[in-house]
C-alpha positions as CSV (number, residue, x, y, z in Angstrom):
1,X,26.9,-7.6,-66.6
2,X,25.5,-7.6,-63.0
3,X,26.6,-10.2,-60.5
4,X,24.1,-12.2,-58.4
5,X,24.7,-14.0,-55.1
6,X,22.9,-16.9,-53.6
7,X,23.4,-18.7,-50.3
8,X,24.9,-22.2,-50.6
9,X,23.7,-23.2,-47.1
10,X,20.1,-24.4,-46.6
11,X,19.1,-21.2,-44.8
12,X,17.8,-19.5,-47.9
13,X,17.0,-20.1,-51.5
14,X,16.6,-16.6,-53.0
15,X,19.1,-14.8,-55.3
16,X,19.6,-11.1,-54.6
17,X,22.1,-8.5,-55.8
18,X,25.4,-8.3,-54.0
19,X,24.7,-4.7,-53.1
20,X,21.8,-5.5,-50.9
21,X,21.9,-9.0,-49.4
22,X,18.6,-9.8,-47.7
23,X,19.0,-13.4,-46.6
24,X,20.0,-14.9,-43.3
25,X,22.8,-17.2,-44.7
26,X,26.5,-16.3,-43.9
27,X,28.4,-18.3,-46.5
28,X,27.6,-17.3,-50.1
29,X,29.3,-17.2,-53.5
30,X,28.7,-14.9,-56.4
31,X,28.3,-16.0,-60.0
32,X,27.5,-14.4,-63.3
33,X,23.8,-13.6,-63.7
34,X,24.0,-15.5,-67.1
35,X,24.6,-18.8,-65.2
36,X,21.6,-20.7,-64.4
37,X,20.2,-20.4,-60.9
38,X,20.8,-23.6,-58.9
39,X,17.7,-25.4,-57.9
40,X,17.7,-26.1,-54.1
41,X,15.9,-29.1,-52.7
42,X,12.8,-28.5,-50.6
43,X,14.7,-29.4,-47.3
44,X,17.1,-26.4,-48.1
45,X,14.3,-23.9,-48.1
46,X,14.3,-21.4,-45.2
47,X,10.5,-21.0,-45.3
48,X,10.1,-24.7,-45.0
49,X,11.8,-24.7,-41.6
50,X,10.0,-21.8,-40.1
51,X,12.7,-19.2,-40.8
52,X,11.1,-16.1,-42.2
53,X,13.0,-13.7,-44.4
54,X,14.2,-10.5,-42.7
55,X,11.3,-8.4,-44.0
56,X,8.6,-11.0,-43.5
57,X,5.4,-10.2,-41.6
58,X,6.4,-12.6,-38.9
59,X,9.6,-10.8,-38.2
60,X,7.8,-7.4,-38.0
61,X,5.2,-9.0,-35.7
62,X,7.9,-10.0,-33.3
63,X,9.0,-6.4,-32.9
64,X,5.4,-5.2,-32.7
65,X,4.8,-7.6,-29.8
66,X,8.0,-6.4,-28.1
67,X,6.9,-2.8,-28.3
68,X,3.5,-3.8,-27.0
69,X,5.1,-5.5,-23.9
70,X,7.3,-2.4,-23.4
71,X,4.2,-0.2,-23.4
72,X,2.6,-2.5,-20.8
73,X,5.7,-2.1,-18.6
74,X,5.4,1.6,-18.9
75,X,1.8,1.7,-18.0
76,X,2.4,-0.7,-15.0
77,X,5.3,1.5,-13.8
78,X,3.0,4.6,-14.2
79,X,0.3,2.9,-12.1
80,X,2.9,1.9,-9.5
81,X,4.1,5.4,-9.2
82,X,0.6,6.7,-8.9
83,X,-0.4,4.2,-6.3
84,X,2.7,4.2,-4.2
85,X,3.9,7.8,-4.5
86,X,0.7,9.6,-5.2
87,X,2.3,11.2,-8.3
88,X,-0.3,10.7,-11.0
89,X,0.1,13.6,-13.3
90,X,-2.4,15.4,-15.5
91,X,-2.8,12.5,-18.0
92,X,-3.7,10.2,-15.1
93,X,-6.2,12.7,-13.7
94,X,-7.9,13.3,-17.1
95,X,-8.2,9.6,-17.8
96,X,-9.7,8.8,-14.4
97,X,-12.0,11.7,-14.6
98,X,-13.8,10.5,-17.8
99,X,-16.9,9.5,-16.0
100,X,-18.5,8.8,-12.6
101,X,-17.5,5.1,-12.8
102,X,-13.8,5.8,-13.3
103,X,-11.6,6.3,-10.2
104,X,-8.1,4.9,-10.4
105,X,-7.2,6.0,-6.9
106,X,-9.9,3.8,-5.2
107,X,-8.9,0.8,-7.4
108,X,-5.2,1.2,-6.6
109,X,-5.9,1.6,-2.9
110,X,-8.3,-1.3,-2.5
111,X,-7.4,-4.8,-1.4
112,X,-6.9,-5.8,-5.0
113,X,-4.2,-3.2,-5.5
114,X,-1.9,-5.3,-3.4
115,X,-0.7,-8.8,-4.3
116,X,1.4,-10.3,-1.6
117,X,4.2,-8.1,-0.4
118,X,4.1,-5.9,-3.5
119,X,1.6,-3.7,-5.3
120,X,-0.2,-5.5,-8.1
121,X,1.2,-2.8,-10.6
122,X,4.7,-3.9,-9.6
123,X,4.0,-7.5,-10.6
124,X,2.6,-6.2,-13.8
125,X,5.8,-4.3,-14.5
126,X,7.9,-7.3,-13.9
127,X,5.7,-9.4,-16.1
128,X,5.6,-7.0,-19.1
129,X,9.3,-6.3,-18.8
130,X,10.1,-10.1,-18.9
131,X,8.0,-10.5,-22.0
132,X,9.6,-7.5,-23.7
133,X,13.1,-8.9,-23.0
134,X,12.2,-12.3,-24.2
135,X,10.8,-11.0,-27.5
136,X,13.6,-8.5,-28.0
137,X,16.4,-10.8,-27.3
138,X,15.3,-14.4,-27.8
139,X,12.7,-13.7,-30.5
140,X,10.1,-16.1,-31.9
141,X,10.7,-19.8,-32.1
142,X,11.2,-22.1,-35.1
143,X,9.6,-25.5,-35.1
144,X,12.6,-27.1,-33.4
145,X,12.5,-24.6,-30.6
146,X,8.8,-24.7,-29.8
147,X,9.5,-26.4,-26.4
148,X,11.8,-23.6,-25.4
149,X,9.3,-21.0,-26.3
150,X,6.4,-22.7,-24.5
151,X,7.1,-21.2,-21.0
152,X,6.5,-17.7,-22.5
153,X,3.3,-18.7,-24.1
154,X,2.1,-20.3,-20.8
155,X,3.1,-17.1,-18.9
156,X,1.2,-14.9,-21.2
157,X,-1.8,-17.2,-20.9
158,X,-1.6,-17.0,-17.2
159,X,-1.2,-13.2,-17.4
160,X,-4.2,-12.9,-19.7
161,X,-6.3,-15.0,-17.1
162,X,-5.2,-12.6,-14.4
163,X,-6.3,-9.7,-16.6
164,X,-9.7,-11.2,-17.0
165,X,-10.0,-11.8,-13.3
166,X,-9.1,-8.2,-12.4
167,X,-11.4,-6.8,-15.0
168,X,-14.2,-8.9,-13.5
169,X,-13.3,-7.6,-10.0
170,X,-13.6,-4.0,-11.2
171,X,-16.9,-4.7,-12.8
172,X,-18.4,-6.5,-9.9
173,X,-16.6,-6.0,-6.5
174,X,-15.3,-2.4,-6.8
175,X,-17.4,0.7,-7.1
176,X,-15.1,2.2,-9.8
177,X,-12.9,1.2,-12.7
178,X,-9.3,2.2,-13.5
179,X,-8.9,3.1,-17.2
180,X,-5.1,2.7,-17.1
181,X,-5.6,-0.8,-15.7
182,X,-7.8,-1.6,-18.6
183,X,-5.2,-0.3,-21.0
184,X,-2.7,-2.8,-19.4
185,X,-5.1,-5.6,-19.7
186,X,-5.8,-4.8,-23.4
187,X,-2.1,-4.8,-24.2
188,X,-1.9,-8.2,-22.5
189,X,-4.6,-9.5,-24.8
190,X,-2.7,-8.3,-27.8
191,X,0.3,-10.2,-26.6
192,X,-1.7,-13.4,-26.2
193,X,-3.2,-13.1,-29.7
194,X,0.2,-12.3,-31.3
195,X,2.0,-15.2,-29.7
196,X,-0.7,-17.6,-30.7
197,X,-0.7,-16.4,-34.3
198,X,3.2,-16.7,-34.5
199,X,3.3,-20.2,-33.0
200,X,5.0,-22.5,-35.6
201,X,2.6,-25.2,-36.5
202,X,3.0,-28.6,-38.3
203,X,5.4,-31.4,-38.0
204,X,9.1,-31.0,-38.6
205,X,10.2,-31.6,-42.2
206,X,11.8,-34.9,-43.1
207,X,15.6,-34.6,-43.7
208,X,17.8,-36.6,-46.0
209,X,20.4,-38.9,-44.4
210,X,23.4,-37.0,-43.2
211,X,21.8,-33.7,-43.0
212,X,21.9,-32.1,-39.6
213,X,18.6,-30.6,-38.3
214,X,18.1,-26.9,-37.8
215,X,19.3,-25.7,-34.4
216,X,16.4,-24.8,-32.1
217,X,15.5,-21.1,-31.7
218,X,15.6,-19.3,-29.3
219,X,19.1,-20.5,-28.4
220,X,20.1,-21.4,-24.9
221,X,22.5,-18.5,-24.8
222,X,19.8,-16.0,-25.6
223,X,17.5,-17.5,-23.0
224,X,20.2,-17.2,-20.4
225,X,20.6,-13.5,-21.2
226,X,16.9,-13.0,-20.9
227,X,16.8,-14.8,-17.5
228,X,19.7,-12.8,-16.1
229,X,18.3,-9.5,-17.2
230,X,14.8,-10.4,-16.0
231,X,16.2,-11.5,-12.6
232,X,18.1,-8.2,-12.2
233,X,15.2,-6.1,-13.4
234,X,12.8,-7.9,-11.0
235,X,15.1,-7.6,-8.1
236,X,15.4,-3.9,-8.7
237,X,11.7,-3.5,-8.9
238,X,11.2,-5.4,-5.6
239,X,14.0,-3.4,-3.9
240,X,12.3,-0.2,-5.1
241,X,9.0,-1.3,-3.7
242,X,10.7,-2.4,-0.5
243,X,12.4,0.9,-0.1
244,X,9.1,2.7,-0.5
245,X,7.4,0.6,2.1
246,X,10.3,1.2,4.4
247,X,9.9,5.0,3.8
248,X,6.2,4.7,4.6
249,X,6.8,2.7,7.7
250,X,9.5,5.2,8.8
251,X,7.0,8.0,8.2
252,X,4.3,6.2,10.1
253,X,6.7,5.6,13.0
254,X,7.9,9.2,12.9
255,X,4.3,10.3,13.0
256,X,3.6,8.2,16.0
257,X,6.7,9.4,17.7
258,X,5.7,13.0,17.0
259,X,2.2,12.4,18.3
260,X,3.8,11.1,21.6
261,X,6.6,13.6,22.0
262,X,5.8,16.7,20.0
263,X,3.1,18.1,22.4
264,X,2.9,20.5,25.3
265,X,2.4,17.8,28.0
266,X,5.5,15.8,27.0
267,X,7.8,18.7,26.6
268,X,6.7,20.3,29.9
269,X,7.2,16.9,31.7
270,X,10.7,16.6,30.3
271,X,11.7,20.1,31.5
272,X,10.1,19.6,34.9
273,X,11.7,16.1,35.5
274,X,15.1,16.8,34.0
275,X,18.4,17.3,35.8
276,X,19.2,20.8,36.9
277,X,22.5,22.3,35.9
278,X,24.3,25.3,37.2
279,X,24.7,27.6,34.3
280,X,26.7,30.7,35.0
281,X,25.9,33.8,33.1
282,X,28.8,36.1,32.5
283,X,28.7,39.8,32.2
284,X,30.0,39.7,28.6
285,X,27.2,37.4,27.4
286,X,24.6,38.8,25.0
287,X,21.5,39.0,27.1
288,X,18.0,40.1,26.2
289,X,14.8,40.4,28.1
290,X,13.9,41.8,31.5
291,X,16.9,41.9,33.9
292,X,14.8,40.8,36.9
293,X,12.7,38.2,35.0
294,X,12.0,35.0,37.1
295,X,13.0,32.6,34.3
296,X,16.4,32.3,32.5
297,X,16.8,30.6,29.1
298,X,20.3,29.9,28.0
299,X,20.9,29.0,24.3
300,X,24.1,27.7,22.6
301,X,23.9,28.9,19.0
302,X,25.8,28.6,15.7
303,X,25.2,31.2,12.9
304,X,25.3,28.5,10.3
305,X,22.7,26.4,12.1
306,X,19.2,26.7,10.5
307,X,17.5,25.7,13.7
308,X,19.4,28.5,15.5
309,X,18.3,31.0,12.9
310,X,14.6,29.9,13.5
311,X,15.0,30.2,17.2
312,X,16.3,33.8,17.1
313,X,13.6,34.7,14.6
314,X,10.9,33.5,17.0
315,X,12.6,34.9,20.1
316,X,11.4,38.5,19.5
317,X,7.8,37.3,19.4
318,X,8.3,35.3,22.6
319,X,9.8,38.2,24.5
320,X,6.9,40.5,23.4
321,X,4.5,37.8,24.6
322,X,6.3,37.5,28.0
323,X,8.4,40.7,28.4
324,X,8.7,40.5,32.2
325,X,8.9,36.8,32.7
326,X,11.9,35.7,30.6
327,X,15.5,36.6,30.3
328,X,17.6,35.0,27.5
329,X,21.4,34.5,27.4
330,X,22.7,33.8,23.9
331,X,26.0,31.9,24.1
332,X,28.1,30.5,21.3
333,X,28.6,26.9,20.1
334,X,30.2,27.2,16.7
335,X,30.6,23.8,15.2
336,X,34.1,24.4,14.1
337,X,37.4,23.2,15.8
338,X,38.9,26.6,14.9
339,X,37.2,28.0,18.0
340,X,37.9,25.3,20.5
341,X,40.0,22.1,20.7
342,X,37.4,20.6,23.0
343,X,35.0,20.2,20.1
344,X,34.9,16.6,18.9
345,X,35.8,16.0,15.2
346,X,32.2,14.9,14.5
347,X,31.1,18.4,15.3
348,X,33.5,20.1,13.0
349,X,31.0,20.8,10.3
350,X,30.6,24.6,9.8
351,X,33.7,26.1,8.2
352,X,32.9,29.8,8.9
353,X,30.9,29.5,12.2
354,X,33.8,30.4,14.3
355,X,34.5,33.6,12.3
356,X,30.8,34.5,12.5
357,X,30.8,34.0,16.3
358,X,33.9,36.2,16.8
359,X,32.3,38.9,14.6
360,X,29.1,38.8,16.7
361,X,31.1,39.2,20.0
362,X,33.1,42.0,18.4
363,X,29.9,43.9,17.4
364,X,28.6,43.4,21.0
365,X,31.7,44.8,22.6
366,X,31.9,48.0,20.6
367,X,28.2,48.7,19.8
368,X,24.9,49.1,21.6
369,X,22.5,46.2,22.3
370,X,20.3,47.2,19.4
371,X,23.3,47.3,17.0
372,X,24.5,43.9,18.2
373,X,21.0,42.5,17.9
374,X,20.7,43.8,14.3
375,X,24.2,42.5,13.5
376,X,23.2,39.0,14.6
377,X,20.2,39.0,12.3
378,X,22.4,40.2,9.4
379,X,24.7,37.2,10.0
380,X,21.9,34.8,9.9
381,X,20.6,36.4,6.7
382,X,24.1,36.4,5.0
383,X,25.3,32.8,5.7
384,X,25.8,32.1,2.0
385,X,28.2,35.0,1.8
386,X,30.5,33.9,4.7
387,X,33.2,32.6,2.3
388,X,33.7,36.2,1.2
389,X,34.2,37.4,4.8
390,X,31.5,40.0,4.8
391,X,31.8,40.7,8.5
392,X,33.3,44.2,8.3
393,X,30.9,45.4,5.7
394,X,27.9,44.1,7.7
395,X,29.3,46.0,10.8
396,X,29.3,49.1,8.8
397,X,25.7,48.4,7.8
398,X,24.5,48.7,11.4
399,X,26.6,51.8,12.1
400,X,29.7,50.3,13.6
401,X,33.1,51.8,13.0
402,X,35.1,49.5,10.8
403,X,38.5,50.2,12.5
404,X,37.2,49.7,16.0
405,X,35.4,46.5,14.7
406,X,38.6,45.2,13.2
407,X,40.5,45.8,16.5
408,X,37.8,44.1,18.5
409,X,37.8,41.2,16.1
410,X,41.5,40.6,16.7
411,X,41.2,40.9,20.5
412,X,42.2,37.6,22.1
413,X,39.5,38.0,24.7
414,X,36.8,37.5,21.9
415,X,38.3,34.1,21.0
416,X,38.6,33.3,24.7
417,X,34.9,34.1,25.4
418,X,33.8,31.8,22.6
419,X,36.1,29.0,23.8
420,X,34.7,29.3,27.3
421,X,31.2,28.9,25.9
422,X,32.1,25.8,24.0
423,X,33.8,24.3,27.2
424,X,30.7,25.0,29.2
425,X,28.5,23.4,26.6
426,X,30.7,20.3,26.6
427,X,30.5,20.0,30.4
428,X,26.7,20.1,30.0
429,X,26.8,17.2,27.5
430,X,25.6,19.4,24.6
431,X,25.7,17.3,21.4
432,X,25.0,20.0,18.9
433,X,24.2,23.6,18.2
434,X,20.8,24.9,19.2
435,X,20.8,23.4,22.7
436,X,18.5,25.2,25.2
437,X,18.3,25.3,29.0
438,X,15.4,26.8,30.9
439,X,16.2,27.5,34.5
440,X,19.1,25.0,34.3
441,X,17.0,22.2,32.9
442,X,17.4,21.0,29.3
443,X,14.6,22.1,27.1
444,X,14.2,19.6,24.2
445,X,12.5,22.0,21.9
446,X,11.3,25.6,21.9
447,X,8.4,25.1,19.6
448,X,5.7,22.5,18.7
449,X,5.6,21.6,15.1
450,X,3.0,20.1,12.7
451,X,3.2,16.5,11.7
452,X,3.4,17.3,8.0
453,X,6.1,15.9,5.8
454,X,7.7,19.3,6.0
455,X,6.9,20.4,9.6
456,X,6.0,23.9,10.3
457,X,5.6,25.7,13.6
458,X,2.3,25.2,15.3
459,X,1.9,28.7,16.7
460,X,-1.1,28.0,18.9
461,X,0.6,25.0,20.6
462,X,4.0,26.7,20.8
463,X,2.7,29.7,22.7
464,X,0.6,27.4,24.9
465,X,3.8,25.6,25.8
466,X,5.6,28.8,26.7
467,X,2.6,29.9,28.8
468,X,2.8,26.7,30.8
469,X,6.6,26.7,31.1
470,X,6.7,30.3,32.3
471,X,3.5,29.8,34.4
472,X,2.2,33.1,33.3
473,X,-0.6,34.6,31.3
474,X,0.6,36.4,28.1
475,X,0.5,40.2,27.8
476,X,-2.9,41.2,26.4
477,X,-2.9,42.2,22.8
478,X,0.3,40.3,21.8
479,X,-0.2,38.3,18.6
480,X,0.9,34.8,18.7
481,X,2.9,35.0,15.5
482,X,6.7,34.6,15.0
483,X,8.7,37.1,13.1
């Protein structure tokens, strides 16, 4: 004998097996299947009050509409990314290249691609996300909850009207159409049709005396959850768009600043009008260039500083271009308090810079100028290995005796020389590694860069800057390229 269960509440009127209960009621009792099935009044029928069974078409339609709204949010987010960040992807390019009338970029960059402070696609994302949250959490209404569901229907009607308007704009006012925008508008039309089809119709059923009416759905608690999630989602979208606009504005300001300062005239004016300092050059400094050159360039460098590495890489080309006009003294400013207690805590950034500076001075003391120069280049090339203390091995690479190198490395005069360089830099108000002084005046930069998002050296303008600073014509036949 198999048992059957039926719901004693008014939420359902079907009897199912106890092993697979498919009704919405919670309180039920099981009886023998031989007992007669109770007859429930019409007012106890779930279908009579707009409550579909779990597997009814109306229930599946709810989730289909929620998925449709989620797809609309994804398309809107895709359009926002393509319009704001310029990251469209291959699918975007293929869809927009389907014909001469299709050009998503021109649509997104037009005046209609912006609605108030945000891109139109951002508003579309907020709209579709709200509809998806409502359908997924609050669900579809019953007859008693039609008033609570009305705001969503009105919102989708307004969204569909906006879709018609933007489609008309693409057809009449713009020279091209955006296929992905049309996809979003089509999804909006599906939402409108689905909500109208699932709208509960007809008057409420009459109830016997003493019978409480069905509670309205969606419930107030579910609507509160939808409102909270939608607000947080919308604020996150607005914050993302605001951050992007701030980034664009900062990039524009940076470009304007570079246009004003990153040029030969401005850098030359800063050098010529700057304060002149008295920079002593000691006999133990590493000096390259002509001994009797009329111009002296003093650099305070750190072997863990990327800008310092770029400077020394371009220094060889600069000396080839002006071999008799420039003398360069390479001093040390390791951003590590292990070398000098005069270094402020904010400059204590490079853990191994002090050891690298001592190794460079030791190589200079026991080797030739060529060996010391090669050793400096090896230090820059092996920054990633500094934690393993490769200084003795690198010295052997350039032909230095490891025992003599170790003795020079432990010489207190080496540490004293670096400390003196740091003290001199602090007296000159140097605020970081890579500071340059040409003939005693601060040189803000040694090169002119491009205005790209990732600036590169503008070789033509850089060499024109140095030709002006040194007031000389370059040696014939020297190529204006950095090594």
